[in-house]
N, C-alpha and C positions, 0 to 999 in steps of 0.2 A: 530495517529502520526503524525506531522508536515512534511512536504514535504520541505528541505532544499532550495528546487530551488525555491520557492515560495515565495516573496516578498511582498505578499499583494496587495494593491491599490497603491503603490507609486513608483516611477521611479526617485526622485529626486526634487529639488526644483527649482520652473522657475525664481518664483521674490520676493522678500523683498520690501514693501512697505514700506517709512518714509513720515513722513508730513513734512513739510518746513512752516516755516514761509512766505508770501508774501515778493518778492524781493530779495530773499535768493539765486536765482539760479545762479548767479554771483558766490559765495561762492563754491557754490552744482560744477559747470562746472568747476572751478579752480580743487577743490580735486579729485574728481571722474575722470572728463574727462582727465586733464590734470595728474596730481601729480599720479593716481592710474593709469592712460592709459585705461581707460575703454572709447568705444564706444558711443557717444548719438544716441538713438534712438527713433522713434517716440513720436515728441514733441505733450505732452496730446494738444486731442479739444478745452477741456474746457480756456474760458477767464479766468478763477483765473490763468494759470499758471503753474508752474513745470516743470522737466525734466526727463528723462527715461536713462539710461546706459544699456550698456552690456557690458560684459566678458566674451567669453567662451558659456557655458548653464546660467550664473545667469544674472540676472538686479536686478538693484535697481530702485525702482520706486519714486519720491520725489513730491507728491503730496502737492501743498499749502493750509496750512489750517491756517484759521485766529484765532489767539491764540494757536496753535502749540506749546507743552510742550515737550521735549526733555526726553524720557523716561532714567533713571536713569542707570538699572541695564540691562534693557530688548536688545539683542542686535545678531545681524545676526552674526556668524559663517562661513568664507569662507577661503576652500581650498585654498590654492598658491601650486605653483610647486618649489617657490623657495622663499622659507621666509627670508633668511637670506639679498636677494639684496632689496627685499621687505621693510625690517626694515630701511636696510640703504639707500634706498631711501627718506624716513619717515624722518630718523634722518638728514640726511643731509639739509631737508628744516626746521626744527628745529622743527617736530611734536615729541611728546612723545611716546617711546612705551615701555611698560611696558611686560616683559617675564615671562611666567607663568608656572611651570613644573609640576601642580600638576594633567595632566590629559595623563595619560600612555598610551604610542603609538604615540605620538603627541608631536612636539614640535609646541607652540603658542605665540601668545602675545596679546594683547589690544592694539588700539588706541581709538582716538578720531579725528571726524571730524569737521570742524570749526565751525561749529552749536551746538557740543557738544555733535553728536552722536556714542556712545559706538561701536566700531569696533573688534571683535573678526578673528584675520587671524592663519590659522592652516596648518601643513606639517606632514604627515606621517613619525614618525620616519622609517627610514631603516632597513631591517630585517635583524638581524648580520647573518655573514655566520654560519651555525652550523656543529662544529668539529666531527668526523667520515661520516659523509654525502658522499653516493658513490660519485664518480668525472665521469663530463664526457668526454667522448675522447681515 
């Protein structure tokens, strides 16, 4: 019998690593740092360049790789607190947002960063109040 409180080895995601071509740090900083309001942290010690960003418990690490290719379908999925505000902010900056309602229990959309990386943002659907539930008070 499985223990419902046991979650195995997993606690969550610490970071997502994406490769970028040489010289793309400015585009990454403008999108992730300025537009998405993530904080840049611990610039890599490598002479190759790159940059890392953090928001809450999630980090995006951008490592420079000559000949880096942008994945077509692979993408990170990040939980957000206010998906409508994020979608509005992106749209105001001319960034396309594609809503998708095919994931029950979540509202979500896809977008792309300036380098073409596909990003998914999700927010849990609010749990509707159940009728007949005992009232408190």
